[in-house]
VMD Tcl script that draws the C-alpha trace (Angstrom):
set ca {
  {29.29 100.75 -48.66}
  {25.87 101.88 -49.65}
  {25.19 105.37 -51.14}
  {24.00 107.94 -48.64}
  {22.62 110.98 -50.45}
  {20.13 113.53 -50.18}
  {16.66 113.27 -51.90}
  {17.40 115.52 -54.80}
  {20.15 113.33 -55.82}
  {18.48 110.21 -55.16}
  {15.42 111.17 -57.23}
  {17.59 112.33 -60.38}
  {17.81 108.37 -60.78}
  {14.58 108.41 -62.41}
  {14.90 108.42 -65.99}
  {12.46 109.71 -68.50}
  {10.16 106.77 -69.64}
  {11.32 104.77 -66.29}
  {8.96 102.26 -64.94}
  {8.87 103.32 -61.10}
  {7.37 100.99 -58.58}
  {6.40 101.94 -55.33}
  {6.21 100.10 -52.12}
  {3.86 100.14 -49.19}
  {0.10 99.69 -48.00}
  {-2.61 102.59 -48.65}
  {-1.49 105.31 -45.98}
  {0.86 103.04 -43.97}
  {4.67 103.35 -44.74}
  {4.82 105.04 -47.89}
  {8.26 106.78 -48.92}
  {6.47 110.35 -48.87}
  {9.92 111.93 -48.94}
  {10.78 110.13 -52.06}
  {7.30 110.82 -54.06}
  {7.34 114.39 -52.58}
  {10.86 114.76 -53.79}
  {9.97 113.51 -57.21}
  {7.08 115.63 -57.67}
  {9.37 118.56 -56.66}
  {11.79 117.56 -59.36}
  {8.95 117.61 -62.45}
  {7.54 120.85 -61.18}
  {11.10 122.47 -61.54}
  {12.56 120.74 -64.41}
  {9.92 118.95 -66.36}
  {11.39 115.93 -66.10}
  {11.12 112.82 -65.56}
  {8.00 112.00 -67.74}
  {6.30 109.36 -69.70}
  {6.69 107.02 -66.53}
  {5.33 103.99 -65.80}
  {3.68 103.81 -62.27}
  {3.55 100.08 -60.82}
  {1.87 100.31 -57.19}
  {0.13 97.42 -55.76}
  {-1.76 99.52 -53.10}
  {-3.23 103.13 -53.11}
  {-0.35 105.04 -51.52}
  {-1.98 107.94 -50.43}
  {-4.17 109.89 -47.76}
  {-6.89 111.45 -50.23}
  {-5.18 114.89 -49.39}
  {-2.38 115.18 -52.12}
  {0.14 112.57 -50.59}
  {1.62 109.51 -51.83}
  {1.95 108.88 -55.57}
  {-0.51 111.91 -56.18}
  {2.60 113.99 -56.21}
  {2.93 111.97 -59.63}
  {-0.45 112.87 -60.98}
  {1.10 115.74 -63.14}
  {0.50 116.86 -66.64}
  {2.85 114.46 -68.66}
  {4.69 113.26 -65.93}
  {2.72 109.65 -65.97}
  {2.16 107.56 -69.34}
  {0.84 104.33 -67.67}
  {-0.45 103.54 -64.50}
  {-0.75 99.81 -62.81}
  {-2.53 100.06 -59.79}
  {-5.23 97.69 -57.49}
  {-6.98 100.72 -55.73}
  {-7.13 104.23 -56.19}
  {-9.73 105.49 -53.69}
  {-6.84 106.98 -51.55}
  {-5.56 108.96 -54.69}
  {-8.13 110.60 -56.36}
  {-5.87 113.21 -58.13}
  {-4.85 109.97 -60.17}
  {-8.21 108.37 -60.40}
  {-9.31 111.86 -62.10}
  {-6.13 111.42 -64.59}
  {-6.87 107.67 -65.30}
  {-10.92 108.49 -65.72}
  {-10.37 111.54 -67.90}
  {-8.25 109.44 -70.23}
  {-4.95 111.28 -69.45}
  {-2.90 108.07 -68.90}
  {-2.95 104.17 -69.94}
  {-4.29 102.29 -66.79}
  {-4.66 98.83 -65.60}
  {-6.39 97.65 -62.28}
  {-5.39 94.39 -61.40}
  {-6.14 92.66 -58.00}
  {-3.64 93.44 -54.94}
  {-2.42 89.78 -54.58}
  {-1.95 89.48 -57.83}
  {0.46 92.58 -58.26}
  {2.60 91.71 -55.38}
  {2.83 88.20 -56.75}
  {3.94 89.07 -59.68}
  {6.85 91.81 -58.14}
  {8.02 88.30 -56.78}
  {7.55 86.33 -60.06}
  {9.49 89.41 -61.65}
  {12.11 88.97 -59.22}
  {12.54 85.76 -59.61}
  {13.19 85.73 -63.34}
  {9.88 84.24 -64.55}
  {7.50 85.54 -67.66}
  {5.09 86.74 -65.29}
  {2.30 85.40 -62.75}
  {-0.56 82.21 -63.31}
  {-3.06 82.57 -61.49}
  {-7.36 81.92 -60.89}
  {-7.93 85.25 -59.50}
  {-9.71 87.18 -61.56}
  {-11.22 84.60 -63.92}
  {-14.88 85.72 -65.06}
  {-14.59 89.04 -63.32}
  {-13.43 92.44 -65.48}
  {-9.86 91.58 -65.16}
  {-10.26 88.64 -67.36}
  {-9.25 89.19 -70.90}
  {-12.34 88.12 -72.09}
  {-14.56 90.51 -70.53}
  {-12.32 94.04 -69.92}
  {-8.61 92.62 -69.30}
  {-8.07 95.23 -66.36}
  {-7.81 97.84 -68.70}
  {-8.93 101.18 -67.06}
  {-10.11 103.38 -69.86}
  {-9.91 103.40 -73.67}
  {-6.50 104.66 -74.00}
  {-5.48 101.18 -72.74}
  {-4.88 98.94 -75.61}
  {-1.88 96.68 -74.84}
  {-3.44 93.44 -73.24}
  {-1.07 92.33 -70.20}
  {-3.06 89.43 -69.03}
  {-4.45 86.19 -70.87}
  {-6.52 83.44 -70.69}
  {-4.50 79.98 -70.74}
  {-5.39 76.63 -69.92}
  {-3.43 74.03 -67.33}
  {-4.22 70.56 -66.92}
  {-7.43 71.45 -68.44}
  {-7.80 74.05 -65.59}
  {-8.36 77.72 -66.67}
  {-5.63 80.40 -65.62}
  {-4.98 83.68 -66.09}
  {-1.26 84.57 -67.08}
  {0.09 87.99 -66.27}
  {2.72 89.23 -67.90}
  {6.40 90.28 -66.21}
  {6.58 93.72 -65.56}
  {10.52 94.61 -65.12}
  {11.54 97.59 -62.72}
  {13.45 100.27 -63.63}
  {13.52 102.14 -60.52}
  {11.59 101.51 -57.02}
  {11.03 103.48 -53.85}
  {10.59 101.46 -50.78}
  {11.36 102.33 -47.13}
  {12.13 101.35 -43.79}
  {13.27 102.36 -40.48}
  {17.17 101.86 -40.02}
  {19.93 101.24 -42.96}
  {23.36 100.26 -41.53}
  {26.52 101.94 -43.37}
  {26.41 98.71 -45.89}
  {22.85 99.42 -46.82}
  {20.76 96.60 -44.83}
  {17.86 97.58 -43.88}
  {15.50 97.04 -40.85}
  {11.68 98.13 -40.18}
  {11.25 97.81 -36.68}
  {9.17 101.05 -35.88}
  {7.03 100.35 -39.35}
  {3.96 99.22 -38.87}
  {4.01 96.47 -41.76}
  {6.77 94.95 -43.81}
  {4.02 95.10 -46.73}
  {5.59 94.40 -50.21}
  {9.00 95.69 -49.70}
  {10.97 92.71 -50.03}
  {9.40 91.52 -53.41}
  {9.70 95.18 -54.67}
  {13.41 95.65 -54.31}
  {13.70 92.23 -55.85}
  {11.68 93.02 -58.84}
  {13.72 95.98 -59.16}
  {17.29 94.76 -58.83}
  {16.68 91.46 -60.50}
  {15.47 93.80 -63.68}
  {18.89 95.56 -63.63}
  {16.91 98.74 -61.78}
  {17.63 100.93 -58.83}
  {16.41 100.61 -55.30}
  {16.49 103.48 -53.19}
  {15.29 103.19 -49.63}
  {14.10 106.05 -47.58}
  {14.85 105.58 -43.73}
  {14.47 107.85 -40.49}
  {18.12 106.90 -39.17}
  {21.89 105.36 -40.63}
  {23.73 103.35 -37.94}
  {26.76 101.71 -37.75}
  {27.48 98.86 -40.15}
  {27.42 95.47 -38.67}
  {25.42 96.34 -35.53}
  {21.87 95.17 -37.26}
  {21.03 91.53 -36.13}
  {20.86 89.60 -39.24}
  {17.09 88.28 -38.39}
  {16.14 91.86 -38.25}
  {17.11 92.75 -41.73}
  {14.13 92.83 -44.01}
  {16.09 93.87 -47.15}
  {19.78 92.74 -47.27}
  {22.32 95.16 -48.85}
  {22.81 93.65 -51.97}
  {19.18 94.96 -53.14}
  {20.13 98.69 -52.09}
  {21.57 100.69 -54.11}
  {20.69 104.36 -52.17}
  {19.27 105.19 -48.96}
  {17.66 108.68 -47.77}
  {17.25 110.28 -44.79}
  {14.23 111.63 -44.17}
  {13.01 114.28 -41.80}
  {10.73 113.23 -39.14}
  {7.46 114.54 -40.87}
  {8.50 113.02 -43.37}
  {8.61 109.88 -42.41}
  {5.27 108.95 -40.27}
  {4.63 105.61 -39.41}
  {0.60 106.23 -40.78}
  {-0.59 109.53 -42.46}
  {-2.96 109.59 -39.17}
  {0.35 109.29 -36.74}
  {3.69 109.85 -36.60}
  {4.36 106.94 -34.63}
  {2.15 104.21 -32.61}
  {4.43 101.67 -30.75}
  {1.01 99.17 -30.70}
  {1.03 99.03 -34.87}
  {4.90 98.31 -34.53}
  {4.15 95.43 -32.17}
  {6.39 97.25 -29.15}
  {3.38 97.49 -26.86}
  {0.20 95.62 -26.30}
  {-2.56 98.02 -25.18}
  {-4.98 96.47 -22.39}
  {-8.00 95.04 -24.08}
  {-11.05 97.54 -23.31}
  {-14.76 96.35 -23.55}
  {-15.92 97.64 -27.20}
  {-19.61 98.72 -27.40}
  {-20.60 100.79 -30.48}
  {-23.38 99.82 -32.82}
  {-24.52 96.67 -30.54}
  {-27.29 98.12 -28.40}
  {-25.22 98.35 -25.47}
  {-24.68 101.90 -25.10}
  {-25.89 103.26 -28.51}
  {-29.84 102.61 -30.22}
  {-29.55 99.31 -32.35}
  {-29.59 99.64 -36.25}
  {-29.40 98.51 -39.57}
  {-26.00 97.95 -39.32}
  {-26.09 96.20 -36.19}
  {-28.95 93.93 -37.45}
  {-26.41 93.43 -40.69}
  {-23.27 92.88 -38.89}
  {-25.28 90.45 -36.38}
  {-26.46 88.16 -38.98}
  {-23.13 87.91 -40.96}
  {-21.62 86.85 -37.51}
  {-24.28 83.90 -37.81}
  {-21.80 82.52 -40.56}
  {-19.25 81.93 -38.46}
  {-17.95 78.36 -37.70}
  {-15.83 77.37 -34.84}
  {-12.02 78.62 -34.82}
  {-12.68 81.18 -38.30}
  {-10.04 82.94 -39.67}
  {-11.32 85.83 -41.41}
  {-10.98 88.97 -43.35}
  {-12.98 91.99 -42.66}
  {-13.47 94.38 -44.98}
  {-14.29 98.11 -44.71}
  {-17.72 99.90 -43.70}
  {-20.64 97.19 -42.00}
  {-18.43 94.09 -42.16}
  {-16.21 96.16 -39.47}
  {-19.31 95.62 -36.92}
  {-18.76 91.51 -37.02}
  {-15.95 91.43 -34.74}
  {-17.62 93.73 -32.05}
  {-21.05 91.76 -32.21}
  {-18.90 88.33 -31.82}
  {-17.30 89.97 -28.96}
  {-20.67 91.17 -27.54}
  {-22.23 87.81 -28.63}
  {-19.38 85.71 -26.65}
  {-17.71 84.30 -29.66}
  {-14.94 86.33 -30.17}
  {-12.92 83.81 -29.05}
  {-13.62 81.82 -32.70}
  {-11.74 84.48 -34.56}
  {-8.53 85.13 -35.90}
  {-8.57 88.48 -37.56}
  {-6.45 88.84 -40.33}
  {-5.71 91.90 -42.89}
  {-4.24 91.37 -46.18}
  {-1.41 93.83 -45.58}
  {-0.08 91.26 -43.10}
  {-1.27 91.70 -39.51}
  {-2.78 87.86 -38.14}
  {-4.80 88.16 -35.01}
  {-5.44 91.20 -32.58}
  {-7.63 94.12 -33.85}
  {-7.25 95.97 -37.01}
  {-7.52 99.37 -36.96}
  {-10.20 101.40 -39.37}
  {-10.10 104.82 -41.27}
  {-6.75 106.15 -42.78}
  {-4.67 103.76 -40.79}
  {-6.46 100.80 -42.35}
  {-3.72 98.00 -42.58}
  {-2.50 98.24 -39.34}
  {-3.28 96.37 -36.38}
  {-2.85 96.21 -32.32}
  {-1.92 93.20 -30.07}
  {-1.34 91.18 -33.57}
  {0.18 87.70 -33.07}
  {2.40 87.64 -36.37}
  {3.07 89.79 -39.08}
  {3.85 88.63 -42.58}
  {4.91 90.48 -45.63}
  {1.42 91.17 -48.01}
  {3.09 88.87 -50.47}
  {2.84 85.96 -47.94}
  {-0.48 87.03 -46.53}
  {-1.99 86.74 -50.25}
  {-0.26 83.26 -50.45}
  {-2.01 82.39 -47.52}
  {-5.21 83.72 -48.87}
  {-4.93 82.82 -52.38}
  {-4.26 78.86 -50.97}
  {-7.67 79.09 -49.26}
  {-6.67 79.67 -45.76}
  {-9.38 82.08 -45.08}
  {-12.59 80.09 -43.47}
  {-14.81 83.42 -44.00}
  {-14.53 86.68 -46.09}
  {-16.92 89.58 -44.68}
  {-16.77 91.93 -47.48}
  {-19.19 95.11 -48.56}
  {-21.53 95.00 -52.06}
  {-22.00 98.28 -53.62}
  {-23.87 96.76 -56.33}
  {-25.52 93.21 -57.07}
  {-27.33 91.92 -59.67}
  {-29.35 89.12 -59.94}
  {-26.53 86.44 -60.91}
  {-25.25 87.07 -57.68}
  {-22.37 89.42 -59.67}
  {-20.91 92.25 -57.13}
  {-19.40 95.52 -58.38}
  {-17.43 97.45 -55.85}
  {-14.67 99.02 -58.26}
  {-16.40 101.06 -60.69}
  {-19.60 103.84 -60.51}
  {-19.74 105.89 -63.73}
  {-16.70 108.58 -63.09}
  {-15.44 107.20 -59.60}
  {-12.75 104.14 -59.99}
  {-11.64 103.20 -56.85}
  {-10.57 99.96 -58.11}
  {-10.45 96.34 -56.83}
  {-7.94 96.22 -53.93}
  {-7.53 92.72 -52.76}
  {-11.35 92.28 -53.13}
  {-11.25 89.61 -55.96}
  {-8.27 87.50 -54.02}
  {-10.20 87.47 -50.63}
  {-13.75 86.71 -52.32}
  {-12.78 84.23 -54.98}
  {-10.64 82.30 -52.40}
  {-12.62 82.51 -49.10}
  {-13.97 79.05 -47.80}
  {-17.30 81.35 -47.55}
  {-17.81 84.78 -48.30}
  {-20.42 86.71 -46.47}
  {-21.57 90.49 -48.67}
  {-22.91 92.91 -45.98}
  {-24.55 96.01 -46.82}
  {-28.06 97.75 -47.02}
  {-30.63 96.78 -49.57}
  {-31.17 100.26 -50.74}
  {-28.89 103.37 -50.07}
  {-29.18 107.25 -50.15}
  {-31.43 108.57 -47.32}
  {-32.33 105.08 -46.03}
  {-34.17 105.49 -42.28}
  {-35.34 102.45 -40.51}
  {-36.34 101.54 -37.29}
  {-35.46 98.48 -35.30}
  {-37.81 97.56 -32.31}
  {-39.16 94.75 -30.33}
  {-37.67 92.31 -32.81}
  {-39.14 93.65 -36.15}
  {-37.78 95.96 -38.61}
  {-39.51 98.72 -39.94}
  {-38.80 100.69 -43.03}
  {-39.49 104.58 -42.17}
  {-37.79 105.73 -45.60}
  {-36.73 104.00 -48.20}
  {-33.74 104.54 -49.92}
  {-33.48 106.89 -53.26}
  {-31.13 104.60 -54.78}
  {-31.34 100.67 -56.00}
  {-28.05 98.61 -54.90}
  {-29.56 95.20 -55.93}
  {-29.73 96.19 -59.86}
  {-30.46 94.36 -63.80}
  {-26.71 94.74 -64.24}
  {-23.83 96.04 -62.33}
  {-21.51 98.03 -63.79}
  {-18.46 96.26 -63.21}
  {-17.88 92.40 -62.31}
  {-15.95 92.52 -59.32}
  {-17.15 89.19 -58.29}
  {-18.34 86.73 -60.66}
  {-21.86 84.58 -58.93}
  {-21.51 82.34 -62.01}
  {-17.63 81.55 -61.11}
  {-18.39 80.88 -57.18}
  {-21.45 78.81 -58.39}
  {-19.59 76.39 -60.41}
  {-16.67 75.98 -58.16}
  {-19.49 75.49 -55.40}
  {-18.28 78.35 -53.12}
  {-20.66 78.94 -50.45}
  {-22.09 82.68 -50.58}
  {-24.33 84.92 -48.38}
  {-26.00 88.28 -48.93}
  {-26.82 90.15 -45.95}
  {-29.17 93.07 -45.87}
  {-31.09 94.58 -42.94}
  {-34.35 93.05 -43.88}
  {-33.36 90.58 -46.15}
  {-30.98 87.32 -46.67}
  {-29.94 86.16 -50.11}
  {-28.38 83.12 -51.00}
  {-26.36 81.94 -54.05}
  {-27.20 78.80 -56.26}
  {-26.35 77.90 -60.35}
  {-29.62 79.96 -61.25}
  {-28.19 83.24 -59.32}
  {-29.98 85.01 -56.19}
  {-31.85 83.22 -54.07}
  {-34.61 84.85 -51.49}
  {-33.58 82.54 -48.03}
  {-35.09 85.01 -45.43}
  {-36.60 88.26 -44.87}
  {-37.16 90.47 -41.66}
  {-39.83 90.14 -39.17}
  {-42.25 93.37 -39.69}
  {-41.41 94.05 -43.33}
  {-43.60 93.62 -46.31}
  {-42.39 90.95 -48.60}
  {-43.67 92.81 -51.70}
  {-43.29 96.49 -50.85}
  {-40.16 96.32 -48.78}
  {-38.16 93.54 -50.57}
  {-39.36 92.41 -53.96}
  {-40.11 95.88 -55.41}
  {-36.60 96.94 -54.31}
  {-35.11 94.98 -56.36}
  {-34.48 95.77 -60.25}
  {-34.49 91.78 -61.17}
  {-37.28 88.95 -59.59}
  {-35.23 86.50 -57.74}
  {-35.72 82.88 -56.85}
  {-37.59 82.74 -53.81}
  {-36.59 79.59 -51.44}
  {-38.82 76.97 -51.25}
  {-39.41 77.72 -47.59}
  {-38.98 81.13 -46.54}
  {-37.40 82.11 -43.41}
  {-37.83 84.88 -41.11}
  {-34.76 86.22 -39.81}
  {-34.32 85.56 -36.19}
  {-35.92 87.72 -34.09}
  {-32.85 88.28 -31.52}
  {-31.19 90.49 -34.40}
  {-33.98 92.92 -33.98}
  {-33.65 93.42 -30.04}
  {-31.96 96.35 -28.59}
  {-29.45 94.19 -26.18}
  {-26.27 91.93 -27.08}
  {-27.25 88.85 -28.90}
  {-25.59 85.54 -27.88}
  {-23.81 84.13 -30.58}
  {-22.74 80.76 -29.29}
  {-25.53 78.51 -30.36}
  {-25.02 79.50 -34.28}
  {-21.25 79.23 -34.26}
  {-20.28 76.44 -31.75}
}
mol new
graphics top color blue
foreach p $ca { graphics top sphere $p radius 0.5 }
foreach p [lrange $ca 0 end-1] q [lrange $ca 1 end] { graphics top cylinder $p $q radius 0.2 }
display resetview
């Protein structure tokens, strides 16, 4: 039988200098009881310190939970993560140079766990080439205190690749719903399976310890073998968490729709489509982005403006041409936004995030719709670092480098931008204070040169202009009716783009305060 112990005994298994891996996805399925228990132990005893924290997603809620419990003086020596937007305490430690830190793509980190568990020396991937992760650039190092090279440029069969070194795991914190007395784990009330199995295998096969937080324990032999997500051979310790420390997401105790136990009735989604709210610049961007859909599109949607693409697709009678996916594992249905991002309702299937990134990296996505914080004349995008803000890349690099087509969505300027959309035209009432199309991005999260060289179609959609990408960089292809080309577009760029030989007007229907029929563009 597996050892069932209290949280204090379980977290005492973490020793000074260990590498601790934490499973989960942002605010979903986090082993909060274990993390808070370990943080409390450090407050009381001063141990364990000098830990290496390996966490593929930003396991937190922007409110001090998740891996933020470990952001204490001396507790962490090194952090390896993909995103820190939900753990600002940890981000601050990294920016201030209190810890060594590496920012690697989420999918790479998941695959590295799997390959570590398989006894491989590391992960070979094209993901990250010519971005800040490439060792010929920054090598994923997040501050000056970080000097060791963990990723290397290699050549295989004449092709460039990146080799990410294996990272043995001493202890891992995972979570499930039910453990039987032998330590088999099922996840029937969890919204995601995320990377739980890969994380457990990496720790166990590194000679480490696997500690599982669960909601309940049942008699051995009562779990159906097909329901076991993590077999007992991988599990060393089980801790039963109190209800308030085992919420399905940090926002909700339990939503049966996230677990696939119910399918909520479909309701008509309106919002920023002109149905019951005034049309806006965001509507225009989402509509124009949706025109890039192809029949039977498998897509990934980023946060922000891209979240409106399925909404305008529904209003435009092409929702049946879309299968939405999320990097956390849901396939089909309706992904959830906000603090429960990563979950979905009415989804058709749920795979692990490790498997989802296999699908993405292999070219399974037809279109990726992502945001753009900074853009330069070479078509590079930055969404990962802005001065003292270091949200990180998350799954952005996996998605944008491997989707068949990528559509970046966002306003041309930001900070106080005010527009009026009326009668088939756009008017700029107040220009934004900040240029997003800048001379040079602060960090290359997406490489325009790489995309152009491999022949990936890339479209940059704003409310007043649309750009394409060729070997020489950005090309202005469309402008909105009603705007002044020089004053409203070219003068708002920090560089001079190429202009298409035939500069088109964006479709007037984009700027009309009623749902836009998209069928002629997608079918």
